[in-house]
Each structure stands twice: as C-alpha cells, then as structure tokens.
N, C-alpha and C positions, 0 to 999 in steps of 0.2 A: 249181606254185602254181595254186590254183583261180582261174579268171577270174571277176571280178565280173559279176553280171547286167548286161546292157546295156539301156538305155532304147531303146525302138523308135524307129528313125530316120524322121522325117517332118517336114514343115514345121510350125513352131509360131511364132506371133507373139511378138515380143519384148515385155517388160513395158512399155517406152516406147511402143511402138505401141498396146498395149492402153489405156494411160493416155490418150494423145492421142485415140484413137478414141472412148472412152467419154465424155470431157468434150466433145468436139466434137459428138457425137451428142446429149448432154444439151442443149447450146446450140442445135443445128441443128433439132431437132424443133419446139420452140415458135416459133422464128424462122421456120421454113418455113411453119408453119400460119398465122402472122400475115400473111406475104407472100401466101400462097394466098388467104386470106379477102379481103384487100384487092384482089387481082387479080380475083376473082369479082365483087366489088362495084364494079369499075370505078374504084377509087380507088388512087392510088399512095402510096407511103410518103413521109411528110414528112421534111424535112431533120433534124428532131430524132430521129425514129424511126430513120433511117439511122445517125445518130451514135451512138444507144444500142446498135444492133446491132453496129456496128464496135467500140465500147468493150467490149461483152460478149465479142466474139471475142478482143480483145486480152487481157482479164482471164483468159479461159479458157485461152489459150495460156500466159500467165504461170503460172497454177496448175498446168498440166500440166508445165511446165518445173521448177517447184519440187518437185513430186511425183517427177519423174524424178531430180532431184539427190538428194532425200532417201531414195529407195528403190532405184531402178535402179542408180545408181553404187555405193552401198555393197555391193549384192549382187554386182555385177560384180567389185568389188575383193576380196570374199570368195572368189568362184570363182577369181580369179587367184591368191590366196594359197594356196588348196587345191592348185592345180596346182603351184605353186612348192614346197610342202612335199612333195608326192609325188615330186618329182625332186631336191630339194635337201636333204632331211633336216632335222636340227635347226636348221641355220643359217637356214633359211627360215621358222622359227616366229617371226615378228615381226608386230606389229599391222598391219592393213590401212591403206591411205592415207586412207580416209574411212569414217565410221561411219553417218552419217544419223541415223535416229531412235534413241530410247533402246532400243527392242526389238531393233533390228539391232545396236546396240553390245553389248547383252547376248549376242546370238547369236554375234557375233564373238569375244567373250571366252570363251564356252563352247566354241566350236570350237578356240580356241588352247589352252585347258586340256586338252581331249580329245586334241589332237595331241601335246601335251607328254607326257601320260600314256602314250599309245601308243608314243611314241619311247622313254620311260624303260623301258617294258615290253620293247620290242624289244632295247634295249641290255642289259637284265638277262638276257633269254633267251640272247643271244649269249654273254655272259660265263658264264652258268650252263652252257651247252652245252660251252664250253671246259673248265670245271672238271669236268664229268661225264666228258668224254672222257679227261681226265688221270687221274681217280680210277679209271675202269674199266680203263684201259690197264695200270696197274701190276700188279694181281692177275692180269689175263689174260696178261700177259707172263710172270709168275712161274709160272702154271699151265702155259703152253705149254713153258717151259724145263724144268720138272721132268718133264713128260710125255715130252719128247723124250729127256731123259737116261735115263729109265726104259726107253724103247723101244730106245735104241741101246746102253746100257751095263748093262742090268739083269743080264745074265749075269755081269758082272764085279763086281757090287756085293755087299756083305755084307747080311745081313738088316737090320741096323741102318740102313744107308744107304738101302736101299729104303723102310724104314718112315719115315725122316725125310722123304724126298721125297714119299711119299704123304700124310704129315701136312701138309706144306707145301701140297699141292694142296687138301686138305680145308679147311685154314685160309683159303686165298685164296678158295675157292668160298663159304665161309660169309661172308666179307667182302662178296663180290658180292651174296649174298642179302640181307645187312643193308642194303647201299646201295640195292638195288632196293626193298626194303620202305620205307625212308626216303623215297625219291623218290615212292612211291605216297602216303605220308602228306603229302608236300609238295603233290602234285597235289590232294588232298582239301582241304588247308588253304587253297588259293587259290580254292576254291568257297565263297562265303559261306553260313554256316549261317543259319537263320531269325533275323531281327532280334529283338533283345530286350535286356533289361537284367537285371542281377543284383547280388549283393553277395558279399563275401568269405565271409560266413557260410554261403552256399549251397554252397560247394565245400570248405570246411575239413574237414568230417568225412571226405570221400573222400580228401583229401590225407593226413590223419593216419593213415588205415587203410592206405593204399598205402605210406607211408614211415614205418613204425613205428620205424625206427632213428633218426629225426630228431625232435627236439623242435621242433614248429612252433607258434610264438606268433603272435598276430594282434591288431591294434587297428584301429579304424575299420570294424568288420564291417558296419555298417549304411549305409556310403557307397554310393550307387547308381552302378554302373559300366555304361557303354554297350556291354556285351558280353553275348551270351547265355550262360547257365550252362555249356553244353557247351563253348563256345569258351574261356571263362575257365578251365575245368577242364583243357583240353588245354594251354593256354599255361602255366599254373602247374605242371602236371604235368611238363613238359619242364624248366622252370627248377629245380624242386625235385629232379628226378632228377639234373641236373648238379651241384647242391650236394652231394647224397649221394655221387656218384661222385668228388667232389673232397675227400672227407674231412670234410665239415661234420657237426657234431653238433647245432647249434642253428640255426634259421632263423626270421626274423621277417618277417611280412607286415604292412605298414602302409598303410592307405587313407586318403586325405584329399581335400578339395575345395580347388581353387585357381582363382579367377577363372572359375567355371563349368565347370571341367574336373575330372576325377577322376584322381588320381595314386596308383598302387600301387607301393610300394617293397618289393623283395625283397632281404633282406640275410642272409648266412650267415657262419659262422666257419670256413669251409673254407680250402683252400690258396690261394685267391684267384687273381688273374690278374696275371702279371708285366707290368711296364711295356712290355716289348717286344712283348707279345701284345695289348695293349689296343686297338690300331688294327686288329687282324686278327680280332678275336673274332667279328665278324658276317660274315666272308667264308665263302661256302659251302665245306664240306668241310674247313675248318680245325679241327683238333683236336690236343690234346696227349695224347690217350689212344688213339692209333692202334694201339699194341701191345696194348691191352686191348679192342680191338673198337670203339673210337669211330669214328663216321662223319663227325662235324662237320656234321650236318644238323639237329640239334635247334634251334639258334637261328634257322636259316633257316626252319624250319617255324613257329616262334613269330612271326618277323617277318612272314611271308606271311599268317598268320591274322589278326594284328592289323591289318595294312594293309587287308585286305578289310573290316574293321569300322571304318575311319577312325581307327585307333589306332596308336601307335608305341611302340617300346622303345628304351631307350638305356642305356649303361653309366654308373652313377653313381659318384662318388668315395666312397671309404671307407678307413678306416685298417686294417681287418682283413677277410679273406675277400673275397667278391665281392658286389657290390650292383648291382641293375638297377632301372630305373624304367619303368613302363608309363603312358603318357599317353593317356587316352581321354575320351569325353564323359561327362557325368553327368546323364542324363535323370531324369525323375520316374516312379517306378513307379506 
C-alpha cells in the first residue's frame, strides 16, 4: 500500500493560540500606545480609563473564547472523527459531537458523505474481487485439468477424446478472453465521460441499425436526459442486447419527466426474468446464459456507468418480458 505524503513535522501554533494572540494584539497595541503617551506626558491613567481597559480585555477574552468554541472545537471534533473512521470503518461514520458555524457543519456533512462513498466503494471492490476470483478459477481449473489429462493420457486416448479435451480448453480460454474484455469495459465505464445531456432521439438510429432483428419503438424522444450521448448509447446498447439474446422481438423505450427527474423505461417481450432471479439480476457475473457465452457483466457495466453520472437503474414490474427503469437528471439543453 502506497503511504500517504507526510506533512513536514515542525512546531505550529494551534488555532486557539492564533485567535487569542491576534485579538490580544489588536487590543494591546492601542492600549499600549495610550499608556505610553500618558507616561511621556507625566500623567497617569484615570480610574475610568483603567476600567475601560480592563473591560476591553475581558470582552476580548470572551470573543476569543467564543471563536475558539465555534471554530477550534468543531475542527478538533472533525479531526477526531477522521481518525476514528480510519481505524473503525463504517461503524465510525457518525456525525461529530459539535459543528460550530454553518460552513463547518457543511464541511462535516461533506466529509461524512465522502467517507460513506469511499466505504461503499471499498466494500464493492472487495465483493467484486471475490466474484472475479471465482469466475476466473472455474475455467482455469478446467483448462488445467484438460491439459494434465492430455499430458498424461494422450497416448491412450482416441482422436475424438483428444479433440473433445482440446475443444474444452479452447472454449474455456475464450470465456476467459470474454471476461477480461468485459472487465476492461467495466473499468472504462467507471471513468466519467464528458458531462452532457441528450435525448432518446439522438441514439435511436444507432440502436435500430445495430439490432435490426428487433422492432424498437420509442416515445418521449425529446425529453432531456442528464447523460452524454455516448454514455446513453452504451447503456441502452447493453440493455437492448440482453433483450435480443433473451428472445425479444419488440422493445419499447419510453422517456418521461417526473418531479424534475427524467425516467427512461425499457420494456421487451422476451423470456423475462424468473421470480427467483429478480433479486440476483444485478449481481456481478450472474447470468442465465453461461453455456452460450454470457459473462454476467453487462448490467454491472450499465450500473457503473450510470452511477458515474449520478443516475441509477432498477428492475421494474411487468406482466410480460423484462422491464428496467433508468432514473437520471433532466437538465435544460
């Protein structure tokens, strides 16, 4: 693990010391000049003037204390919470004990949001790594087993048996190639494309030409979606491809606005998703088409790309086929 850059170690005054020093200096300079002028003139300070100076000192100390409570304590609490999170994980992501000013409260909330997102990302990567390990292990084990059998028993095999083992090796190698290609697509999907907005009408011609076996109908083509054209094309491309692979002949895209958001519904008349698989459909590497080369990465790529653009996808209820909904912003072009 790469070590974080270190702040140079040297003595630095605390914020409380800076606050008290500045305020006392602001008070002390004019007070000192008054006392000096009176001393040069041979006149002492009157009782009233001494009282005013003492009162000013008290007020200055009170102001310094208030500033310390409003600024120093919340910053110290945020530093303490940062250290707790670095050692305690998600359980330590709780609000600090004190907030101080509105700006510091906003900073604390932004920090908690960032910590939560980073923790979600860490947990996702841990889960994804476990799935990747499992998915790569199966074909690698099969390739190794077939290769060892060919090495040790090739002389006793018939031509048909050797050919079957070689075809198994080639098939599993091709699956590994597809998995690696999909993971590269996923890595690209998690890097945001240029921000922008588009409409269904901008991507429909390309979808219809790529999937000519499907009848693609659309409505709400002028609804503005908070996704760049390239990202929307990739997302819908994966979803339409899934529909085609599951036997769909007709697919409908419907865009609408709801409370300032844009909703895109994708519905097909294909084989649909069984009730037992609906809760697993967004799990990485889950596929019902493994025997036909499915990798189970398409929806994960879709989810990752939408998440980068502050959008999300969900499985929608339907009576026939499969239906998904994309929820995104609806800016003005």
